[in-house]
C-alpha positions as CSV (number, residue, x, y, z in Angstrom):
1,M,50.2,5.7,-52.8
2,D,46.9,4.3,-53.9
3,T,46.6,1.7,-56.6
4,I,43.8,-0.2,-58.2
5,V,42.9,-3.5,-56.4
6,L,40.2,-6.1,-57.0
7,K,37.1,-6.1,-54.7
8,V,37.5,-9.9,-54.2
9,G,34.0,-10.6,-52.8
10,D,32.2,-8.7,-55.5
11,F,34.4,-10.3,-58.2
12,L,33.7,-13.8,-56.9
13,D,30.0,-13.1,-56.9
14,V,30.1,-11.9,-60.6
15,A,32.3,-14.8,-61.7
16,G,30.3,-17.3,-59.7
17,A,27.1,-16.1,-61.4
18,R,28.7,-17.3,-64.7
19,G,29.7,-20.6,-63.2
20,H,33.4,-19.6,-62.9
21,T,34.4,-20.8,-59.5
22,T,38.0,-21.9,-60.0
23,Y,41.2,-20.0,-61.1
24,E,41.3,-22.1,-64.2
25,Q,37.7,-21.2,-65.2
26,M,38.3,-17.5,-64.6
27,A,41.5,-17.6,-66.5
28,A,39.9,-19.3,-69.5
29,A,37.1,-16.8,-69.5
30,T,39.1,-13.7,-69.1
31,G,42.3,-14.6,-71.0
32,L,44.4,-13.8,-67.9
33,G,46.9,-16.2,-66.5
34,V,46.1,-18.2,-63.3
35,G,49.0,-16.5,-61.6
36,T,47.6,-13.0,-62.5
37,L,44.2,-13.9,-61.0
38,H,45.9,-15.4,-57.9
39,R,47.8,-12.1,-57.4
40,L,44.7,-10.0,-57.9
41,R,42.7,-12.1,-55.5
42,N,45.4,-11.8,-52.9
43,G,45.4,-8.0,-53.0
44,G,48.0,-7.3,-55.7
45,P,47.7,-4.3,-58.0
46,A,45.6,-4.5,-61.1
47,G,47.0,-3.3,-64.4
48,P,45.0,-1.8,-67.3
49,A,44.9,-5.0,-69.3
50,A,43.6,-7.1,-66.4
51,I,41.0,-4.4,-65.6
52,A,39.8,-4.3,-69.2
53,K,39.6,-8.1,-69.6
54,I,37.7,-8.6,-66.3
55,C,35.2,-5.8,-67.0
56,H,34.7,-6.9,-70.6
57,T,34.3,-10.6,-69.8
58,Y,31.8,-10.2,-67.1
59,G,30.0,-7.1,-68.5
60,V,30.6,-5.0,-65.4
61,N,31.9,-1.4,-64.9
62,F,35.1,-0.6,-63.1
63,E,33.4,0.3,-59.8
64,A,31.6,-3.1,-59.6
65,V,34.8,-5.1,-59.1
66,F,37.7,-2.7,-58.5
67,R,38.6,0.1,-56.1
68,F,41.4,2.4,-55.3
69,G,43.4,1.2,-52.3
70,T,46.7,0.0,-51.1
71,A,48.0,-3.2,-52.7
72,A,49.1,-6.0,-50.4
73,P,52.8,-6.4,-49.9
74,K,54.5,-9.1,-52.0
75,H,56.0,-10.8,-49.0
76,A,55.7,-10.4,-45.2
77,P,58.6,-8.4,-43.9
78,R,61.4,-10.6,-42.3
79,R,62.3,-10.1,-38.7
80,L,66.0,-9.3,-38.5
81,G,68.2,-11.0,-35.9
82,H,66.1,-14.1,-35.6
83,R,67.2,-17.4,-37.1
84,T,65.3,-20.6,-37.3
85,G,66.8,-24.1,-37.3
86,A,69.9,-25.4,-35.6
87,A,72.7,-22.9,-34.7
88,A,75.9,-23.2,-36.7
């Protein structure tokens, strides 16, 4: 199922044009948490509030910094049957 994800390169261009190059600067400007921005920049799904705050803060339309796509998985799948470390 498709979801809404951040077009990271385009977002960084827009934010960088305003001098916002760190998570902290972007968070202060948008009102989003650093963790939310980190999740978005790593391919996580974007919710309506985050979309609205980013578009409003940077004066861009949806298509400029978001797209419909597949969100990145939260964690890499574990390989079953393989243990690391010393055997018990």
